[in-house]
N, C-alpha and C positions, 0 to 999 in steps of 0.2 A: 504494499499500499504506500503510494508516494506521499511525501509531505504535502499538506494542503494549506490553502490560505485561510487565515482566521476568518476573514469575511465570508468565506464559503460556509464555514460551520455556523457562525453567528447568524448570517443572513438566512440560511435554511431554517434554523431554529425559530427565528423571529417570524418568518412567514407561516410556520406551522403552529405558532403559539407554544413552543417548547422552550426549554432552557438549554444553555450551553455551559458545561462545567469547565472552569479555568482554575488550575491548581498550580501552586508555586513550587518551583524546583530550587532546592538549596544545594544538594549533592546529587551525583549521578544516580544514586539509588532512588531518590525521589522521582526522577524522570522515569526510571524503569518501573517503579511501583505504580505510578499514575497510568502509564500505558497498559500495564498488566490489568489494572482495575477496569480501565475502559474496554479492553478486549473481553473481559469477563462479562461486562454489561452489554457488550455489542453496541457501544455508543461512541460517537466522536468525542474528542477531548482537546483541550488547549493546555499546553505546557507553558508556564510563564516564569520568567526570571526577572526579579526586581533589581532596582538599582542597589538596594541594600545587600542583596546576594552577590552582586558584582563586586561591591566593596569588600565583602567577606573573602572572596576569592582573589582579590587584587586586580582582576581584569575580567572582561567578558569572554575573551576568546576561548579559553579552555572549556569552561562549563557550557558556553554557548554552542560550541561545535559538538561537544558530547551530546547535548540535548537534541540538537538537530539530527544527529545520527540515530539516536534512540527513536525519534519520531519517524524517521525514514524506514526503520525496520518494523514498524507497527503493522498489525493486521486490521486496524480500524483507522479512519481518518484522524490525523493528529496535526495540529498547528503549533507553531512556536511563537511566543509573544514576549515583548519586552515590557515590563510592568513598572510604572511610576518613575520613568526617566525624567529628570529635571533639567537636562542639558542637551542641546542638539548634537554634541560630539558623540555621546553614547548612542543616541538614535541612529546616527550615521553608521556607527560600528555594527549595530544590530542588523541594519539593512544589508551591509556588506557581507555579513555572516549568513544571510539567507533567512532571517526572521520574516515571517509573513505579516507581522503587525507590530505596532508599538503603542504604548500608552504614554503620551506626553503630559506631564503633570506641571502646569504652570499656575496651579491654584493658589500658590503663595503670593502671586502678583495681584494687583487690583484688576478690575474687570477689563479695562482697556489694554493693560499690559498683557493679561492672559490671552485676550483675543489676538493681539499682534504677534506674540511669540508662537501661539498655537497655529495660527493661520500659516505662518512661514514654515513651520515643521510639517504641517499637513501637505502643503504644496510640494515640498521636497520629497516627501515619502510617496505621494501619489505619482510623481514622475517616475518612480521605480516600481509602481504597482503594489505598494505597501499600504495596508489598512491602518487607520489611525483612530485611537480612542483618546479622549481628553476628559478633563475634569473641571467643573465649574465651581469655584470656591464660594464660600459664604461672604457676601459683600458686607463691609462695615466691621471688620475685625473678626477673626476666627481663630480657633485653636485646632483647626483641621476640618476639612469639608465633611468628614465622616464622624465628627463628634456627635454624640447622641442628640443634641439639640439643633444641630445644623439642618437646614432644609433648602432644597433647590426650588427656586420659583419657576413654574412652568413657562410663563411668558419669556422670562429672561433666558431660560434654557433654549427655547426655540430660536430666539434672536442670536444666541451664542453659536448654535450649530450652523445657522445660516451664515454668520460672519466668518467662521473659521473653516467651514467645509469638512469638518471631521465626520468619520463614519460611525462613531458610537460615542455615547456620553455616559460617564460615571456620575451618578446622582446621589445626593445626600437625602436619605429618607428615614433616618433613625438609627443607622448602624455605626459602628466604630471599629477601627482596626485593632488587631491584636487582643481581642477578647477571648478569655479562656472559660468564661461561663456564658451560657446561652440565655442572655437576659435582654437582648436588644429588641425593641418594639418597632417593627417596620410599619411605616405610615402607608397602609394600602390604598386609602383614597387618594393620597398624593401620588402614589405610583400610577394609578389609573389616570389622573390628570396629566401627569408628565407623558404617559404613553399617548394620550390624545393630542398633546401639543407638540411633541418632538418627533420629527420624521425619521430618526435613526434609532437603532437598537439601544436600549438602556442597560447600564452595567451596575451591578450591586457589588460594592467593596465591603469588607468587614463582615462577610457572610458567616464566618465562624461563630459569631456571637448571636446568631438568629436561631430561635427554637426550630427544630427540624420541620415540624408541620407548617411553620410559617414560611420556610423556604419554598415549599410547593405553592403556597398561596401567593407569595411574591411573584413567582413566575406566572401564575395564572392572572395576576393583576396587570402584568405588562413588562416585568423585567426579563431580560434574555440572558446576558452573560453574567454568570454568578462566580465570583472569585472566592476561593477558599485556600487559606494558608495555615493559620494558627491551629485549626482543628487537626490537620494532618500532622503538624509538629507535635501536638499533644499525643496522638496515637503512636508516632514514631518513638518519642522519648519514653512513653510508658512501656512499650514493647522491649526496649533496651533494658530498662530498669528491671522488668520482670524476668527477662532472660538471665541477666547477671545475678539476680537474687537467687534464681533456681539453679544456676550453674556457676558458682563462685570460682571454679577452677579455670574457666574459659579466659583465654588471653588473645585468641585470634579474633580480630574485629569482624571478620567475615561471618562469624557465627551469630553475633548479636545484631549486627547491621542487617543481616538477612532476615532475622525475625522482625525487625522494624520495617523493612521493605514489604514483607508479607502483610503486616498489619495495615500499612498505608494502602496497599492494593485493595484489601477488603473494604476499607472505608471509602475509597474512590468508587468502587462498584456500587456501594449502598447510596452514596451521595448523588451519583449520577441518576439513580432512580428517583430520588427525592426532588431533584430539580427538573425532572421530566425531560432528560436529554434524549430519550427515545419515546416514540408514540406509545 
């Protein structure tokens, strides 16, 4: 199965009223686990590498190339996406490595600055056939667009998409990044209003903090791309702890990392069903 474009996965899901699962890669085992979970579910999937993960590795090239190769070997459609890039240099590197999409995050800027920076990145990416996701920050001071109280205004979101030409929009509807408890309350009426106002697929960040039944409801209300990272890291870490506790003699990291990889694969299979990644 060849590497596919992110827009192909997200676009097909949006047209069908389904969700598209996007899971963050930190180590190569994450990429392998996510693909294995998608194959078990018979669903397409998006592998995404964040700017924070790039910083952890010291550069994008090694983990980026490895992730692309894992995607190319998959038996289901897999796309590779750059997540939360804040500078055009990293975006250009991802495009050169064969990533099918990028998420350019200029939400720390004021509205006009966000529009200008994002429109420039979108034009450059589109010239190479690369799909672009962006984020509209909370106007008037914010501690992050996905802070629990932040909300995206539908009219402003529609104007932003028109001005920037982006292909998908990350929206603030009550979630927050890096939550380890499922206590986020998704504003479903706002999701429906955004879906009616915005002509491109909507993206939910901070999905790890959403109660699982609400993930399905969020997709039904109009969200398409569902990003999940922290939840998988919890499963990964728990599996390592459990394996080492039960096998204190183990020193070969392949033993306990394999257990973590298997745990993540199982969670991906289950989560893809929750976000309705297949009919």
